N, C-alpha and C positions, 0 to 999 in steps of 0.2 A: 406611886410613881405610874402604876399601871391604869389608877382611875385618870391622872392628867393626860396620859396617853390617850385612854378610851374618849375623853372628853375634848381631846384636841382633834381626833380622829374624826368625831361625830362633827366637830366645828368646820373641820376642811370640807368632809361629805357634804353637808349642808350649803357651804358658799358654793361649793361645785354644782350641787343642784340647782342652786338659784340662777348660776350663771347660765348653766345648761337652759333653763326655763326661760331668762331674760331673751337668749339668742332664738330659742323657738317662737317666741313671741315678737322679736324684731322681723324675723323670715316671714311670721304670720302677716304682720303689719304690711310687710313690701307687697307680699303676694296679694294680699287685698286691695291696695293702690294701685297695684299693676290691673288687677280685673276690674277695677272702677274706672280706670283711664281708657281701658280696652273697651268695656261697654259704651262709654261715651264717644270715642272716637267713630263710633258708626253713626252716631245721630249728626256728628259736625260734618259728614262727608257731602260734598255738593258738586253738583254737576251744571254746564253750562247747557241751556236750550237751544235748541236749534230751530231757528227761524226759517220753517217751511214756506212761508208766504213770501219769500222774496223772488223778486222777478228782475232780471238782469235788463239794463238801460241798453238800448241797443243792441249792436254786436258785442260788447263787452260780457263777459263769462265770470267776473270777478267783482268783488266788491264788500260794502260794509252793511248790513242792516241791523237797526236803522240808520239812516247816513248821517244823522245828526242826533244829539241826545237833549232831552227835556233841561232846561234850567234846575240847579238845586237850590236850595236856601240853608244858609249858615246855620248850623246847630241843628240841623233836621236830619233823620236817616235819609239817604239816599242809595237806590239800587235799581240798577238796568242793565239788561242782559244785551249782548252786542254780538253778532254773528258775522265772523269774516268768512268771505267766499273767496277761494284763491284757485287761479288756473291750473291745469293738471302740465301745462308746458308752457316755456316762453321762449324769448331769444334774448341770449346776452352776449355782447358784443359780437354779434354776427353767428354765435353759437348756438343750436337748439338744445336745451336744456329739459328736462322732464322732472316733473316734483315728485317724489316719491312720499316724503313727508315734511312736515315744518315743525320745528321745536321753538317754543318761545323760551327764550333765554333769560331775559330780564322785561322789567316795564316800568317807565319813571311816571309817578303820579305827585301833584302835589301832597304837602303833608296833610294827613288826616284822611285820606282816600286809600283804599287797598283795593285789591282784584283779587277774584277766585276764578278758576277753569276747571276743566275734567281734570281727573285724577292724576293723568300723566302729563299735561300740558301740549299733547301730540294732536296734530290733524294730518289724516291721511286722505288726499284729494280723490275723488271718486271720479270716474270716466277715463 
């Protein structure tokens, strides 16, 4: 009887040890996957390039540069940078409005096209 109890105890300890080892392995795998994703997330970061060559037309101090985009070819990679020049103030329904920042909430594009911008999608006017 004592021999059976010790055998049963050893089996239980072996199973418990195996469960603990499996849990440690699972946690280790999750940690490795987390580090892998974290490492490659730095590589994916992109930021819009500012077009410093933009010249306002006439008295306008706002616009889009370039003012038109080149045509794309179906099935081919297409990448273009746009720079939005936004005035620091404007008048809306007779009220002077000063713009402190602009947030892009959403953008509509045809299926197959996507967009990327700076990390926080925010612009602070200068001047």
